[in-house]
Every structure is written in C-alpha cells, then in structure tokens.
N, C-alpha and C positions, 0 to 999 in steps of 0.2 A: 504494500500500500504506500502511496506517496507520502513523504515527509514524516512518517511516524507509524506507529502500530495500528492506528484506528482512524476511521472516518471521523473528522471533527475533533480529535483528541488534541489538546494543547501540547505545545513543545515542552520537553523536559527542561527543568531549571531547578536550581537549589535556592530554597527560601529559608529565611530565619525561623519562620514558624513551623518548620518541619517537625514531625513527631520525635520524641526522645529516642526511641529505638526503631528506626524505620525498618530495619531488617526483620525484627520480630513482628512488627505490625504487618509487613508485607507477607510474611509466612502465615500469620493468623488469618489475614484476608484471603490468601490463596486457599487455605484449608476450608474456610467458611464458604467459598465459592465452589470449589471442586467437589467436595464430599457432600452428598445429598442424603437426606433422610429416606427411610423406606417409603414415606408418603410422597416423595418427590423433591424437587429442587426448592430450596428456600433462598430468597435473595439475601445478599449481605449488605449491611449498612455501615458506612463510616460516619461516626458522630463526633461532635465536638463543637466548641465555641467558634465563632467566626474568626478567620485568620489563623487558625491552628494548623493548617496544612492538609485538610481533608482532600481537597482537589489535587494538590501536588502528590499526595500519597496515591490517589487513584491514577494519576498520570504515570507515576513511576511503576505502579503495578501493571498498567497496560504495556509499557515498554518491556519490562522484565519477563512477563509471563505471556507474551503474545503467541508463543508457540503452543500454548495450552488451548488456544482458540483458533483453530485452523480455518474456521468458516467466517471469521471476522470479529472485530471489536468495533462497536458503534457508540458514539458519544453524543448525548443529548444535553443541551443546556436547559435544565429544568426550571431555571429562573425566567426563561423566555416562554413564549406561547408554545405549548406542547404540540398542538396541531401543526404549527409552522415548522417546528423542529423535525417532527416525524415525516412531514411532507418533503422536507429537504433531504432527509435520509432516503425516502422512497425514490427521489430523483437520482441520488447517488447509486442506489442498488439497481435501478432500472432507468438509465439515462433517456431511453426512448419515451419515458413518461413526462419529460420536461414540458411544461405548458399545459399538462392535463389537469383536471380538477383535483383539488387537495385530497379529497376523500379517496380517489383512485390511487394516488401516490402513497397514502397512508395504508391502504389495503395491501399494496406491494410489500411494505415493511412487515405488516402482520403475517402475510403469507410466508415470507421468508423466515421470520423469527419464530413462527409456530412450528417450524420443521427442523430447526437447527439447534441441537443441544450443545454443539461445540463452538458456540460464539458467545460473546459478552456484550450486553447492553449496559452502558453507564448512564445513569440519570444523575447529573451533577447539580447540586444545590437545590434539592427538593425542599420546599418550604414545609409541606405537610405530608409525611410518609403515607397517610391514608389515601392520598391521591393515586398511589400506585395500585390501589384496589378498585379504582374507578376507571371506566372505559374512556379512552381518548376519542374513539369512534365506536360504532357498533362492532367493528371487526377487530379492534385493538384494545386489549386489556393487558397492561404491562405485566401484572402478576400471572396472567394466564399463558404467557409465552413459554416455549420450550427452552429458550436460551438462558444462560446465566445472567443474573441481574445484580448490578452494584449501584447502590444509592448513596450519595453523600448528602448529609443534612445536619443542621444544628440541633434538631430535635433528638431526644433520647428515648421517646416512647416508640420503640421499634419491636413490638411483640411479633410481627410477621417476619422479622429479619434476624439473621445472625449478625450481631453487632460487634464492631471493632471501634473502640473509643480512641480518638486522637488527642494527645495532650501536648503541652508545650515542650520545646527542646531547651535544655539548659544552655546558657551562654557559651561555655567552653566546648560543648559538643557541637553546637551550632557553628562555631567558628571553625572547628576541625572539618566539619562537613562542607562548609563554604570554601575552605582553602584546598579541598581535594581537587577542585577544578583549576587547572593551570592558568586559565585566563583571568582568574580572580586574585591571583597572587601579586 
C-alpha cells in the first residue's frame, strides 16, 4: 500500500505523549486483536486522556503488525462524519465507484469487510464507543463486520471491547524514545 501500512493511516512519528511502555502496550493490543473468544471477535479499544498517544500507538501498531492483516488495514477518522469517511474508503476499495452515491460506496466497504477476517479497521477518536453498535447505513454495522476492529477513545466504558489503557510517558523515557530517531539529535 502506498506511503504506509493502511489506507488513511497517518505517518509514523515519535511524540512526547507516547505510552510509558509502548512495546508492552503494542503486544497487549496485538493479543487483544488477534485472539478471539469462542463467541467471536471482540474489538479492542485504546483508552486514555486526550494527548496521551492513543492515535500514535494505533499508528505504530499498524506499521509493526501489518503482516498480520494481509487483506488490508483501513483507517477511519471517527471524529469526522462516519458516512463520508466510509464512502471515501469505498472509493479506495473500488475506484470505479468514484462519483457514485454515498450509500453505494459504503455498501462496497460493508461487502468487503463482512468477508475479510484478516484485515483491520481502525476507528480513531471515537467520541462514544456505543456508536460502534449503531449502523452507519442499513448495510454497515461496525461491530457486525468480520474484520478486526480497533477503536481509540477517551472514554473508559468499553464493556464491548478488550481495553488497553494508554498512560503518560515519563520525561526520561520520552527523551530516550525521541532521540532514537537520528534526525532529532
């Protein structure tokens, strides 16, 4: 995929608000996403206060574990209009649908993600996790998709999700992480 592991995924960068132990958090997140219950796939949720590094951890996860999702990783900015975001994803998946009605492009997303267990859908910055239980259109219910689902949110009431909480990085660890990048020295 061009410029990164996922359609719409932000570029990798090191931020001061990264989690205290990103390696452990990444492993916990991968375990939460890959291993499913006997009743099916449960989505994973990254929680924490604003500016704590939830989005950055999700971006890093997408880069590091992209091989675990051979059928694609798809990024939705959940702070924007979900219908617009899913319609844009539909155009990405099926370029021939460009200019078609929004509902048709969203249906293309639903058709694809309902049949692909080996892909990941990231819903970044979800204000209310209950929204994942509500249909975007008649054809698209995020929690009803076959793909893996990762949600980032400030909310902690994630009963439907396997939760990984992101906390602040101590100054000395943040500086070490920041200086690992040659361009920042």
